C-alpha positions as CSV (number, residue, x, y, z in Angstrom):
1,X,17.2,4.6,21.2
2,X,18.3,1.7,18.6
3,X,18.1,1.8,15.0
4,X,14.9,0.2,13.2
5,X,15.4,-3.6,12.8
6,X,15.5,-4.8,9.4
7,X,12.9,-7.2,10.4
8,X,10.3,-4.2,11.0
9,X,11.3,-2.5,7.8
10,X,10.6,-5.6,5.9
11,X,7.1,-6.0,7.8
12,X,6.0,-2.4,6.7
13,X,7.3,-3.0,3.2
14,X,5.0,-6.2,2.9
15,X,2.3,-4.1,4.5
16,X,2.5,-1.6,1.7
17,X,2.6,-4.3,-1.0
18,X,-0.2,-6.2,0.5
19,X,-2.4,-3.1,1.0
20,X,-1.7,-1.9,-2.8
21,X,-3.5,-4.8,-3.8
22,X,-6.2,-4.0,-1.6
23,X,-6.7,-0.8,-3.6
24,X,-6.9,-2.7,-6.8
25,X,-9.7,-5.0,-5.6
26,X,-11.4,-2.2,-4.2
27,X,-11.4,-0.5,-7.7
28,X,-12.7,-3.7,-9.2
29,X,-15.1,-4.1,-6.7
30,X,-16.5,-0.5,-7.0
31,X,-17.0,-0.8,-10.5
32,X,-19.6,-3.5,-10.0
33,X,-21.7,-1.9,-7.6
34,X,-25.1,-1.0,-8.4
35,X,-27.6,0.9,-6.3
36,X,-29.0,-2.4,-4.8
37,X,-27.8,-4.2,-1.8
38,X,-27.2,-7.3,-3.5
39,X,-24.6,-5.9,-5.4
40,X,-22.8,-4.8,-2.3
41,X,-23.2,-8.4,-0.5
42,X,-22.2,-10.6,-3.3
43,X,-19.2,-8.6,-4.4
44,X,-16.3,-10.7,-3.9
45,X,-14.0,-8.0,-5.1
46,X,-14.9,-5.5,-2.3
47,X,-14.4,-8.2,0.1
48,X,-11.1,-9.2,-0.8
49,X,-9.9,-5.7,-0.9
50,X,-11.2,-5.2,2.6
51,X,-9.5,-8.3,3.7
52,X,-6.4,-7.6,1.9
53,X,-6.3,-4.0,4.0
54,X,-6.9,-5.9,7.1
55,X,-4.1,-8.2,6.5
56,X,-1.7,-5.1,5.9
57,X,-2.7,-3.7,8.9
58,X,-1.5,-6.9,10.7
59,X,1.8,-6.4,9.0
60,X,2.1,-2.9,9.7
61,X,1.0,-3.3,13.6
62,X,4.1,-5.9,14.0
63,X,6.5,-3.8,12.2
64,X,5.7,-0.8,14.3
65,X,5.8,-2.6,17.3
66,X,9.4,-2.5,17.8
67,X,10.7,-0.1,15.1
68,X,10.7,3.7,15.0
69,X,7.4,5.5,13.9
70,X,9.6,8.1,12.2
71,X,11.3,5.9,10.0
72,X,8.3,3.1,9.2
73,X,5.4,5.5,9.0
74,X,6.6,7.1,6.0
75,X,7.3,3.7,4.2
76,X,3.6,3.6,4.0
77,X,3.9,6.0,1.0
78,X,5.6,2.8,-1.0
79,X,2.1,1.8,-1.3
80,X,1.3,4.6,-3.8
81,X,4.3,3.1,-5.7
82,X,3.0,-0.1,-6.1
83,X,-0.4,1.0,-6.7
84,X,0.7,3.3,-9.7
85,X,2.5,0.2,-11.1
86,X,-0.7,-2.1,-10.3
87,X,-3.0,0.6,-12.2
88,X,-0.7,0.4,-15.1
89,X,-0.7,-3.6,-15.2
90,X,-4.2,-4.4,-14.5
91,X,-6.3,-1.2,-15.8
92,X,-4.0,0.5,-18.3
93,X,-3.7,3.5,-16.9
94,X,-1.0,5.5,-18.3
95,X,2.5,6.6,-16.4
96,X,2.9,10.4,-16.9
97,X,6.1,12.1,-16.3
98,X,4.3,13.9,-13.3
99,X,3.6,10.5,-11.8
100,X,6.9,9.2,-12.4
101,X,8.5,12.5,-11.0
102,X,6.1,11.7,-7.8
103,X,6.8,8.2,-7.2
104,X,10.7,8.8,-7.5
105,X,10.4,11.4,-4.9
106,X,8.6,9.1,-2.7
107,X,11.2,6.5,-3.0
108,X,14.1,8.9,-2.5
109,X,12.2,10.3,0.6
110,X,12.0,6.7,2.2
111,X,15.8,6.1,1.5
112,X,16.7,9.3,2.9
113,X,14.9,8.5,6.0
114,X,16.5,5.1,6.4
115,X,19.8,6.7,5.5
116,X,19.5,9.2,8.4
117,X,18.8,6.2,11.2
């Protein structure tokens, strides 16, 4: 089997980046929901979040078509790294030592998978 092409890695990396913004918009939209249908229908933040998740799916699909699943799928976890950064930036959520440690483990794991290829 051939190595995973760099283009597939970049596509999946882009997908994780876009998907992390989807999470940000879903949080913004969820904070504006009420117990009526109108707040759901006119909630553009939720719509943007869903659209970003769908767009990230397209990038995942394109990347997974020719790459190795065992290398690319763990890269989905990079979305967690981005999401923690955006949570700090947009919502003021604190970085804790455990969060930083977990993020470092994710990044190291993804790097090890690529080195093993």
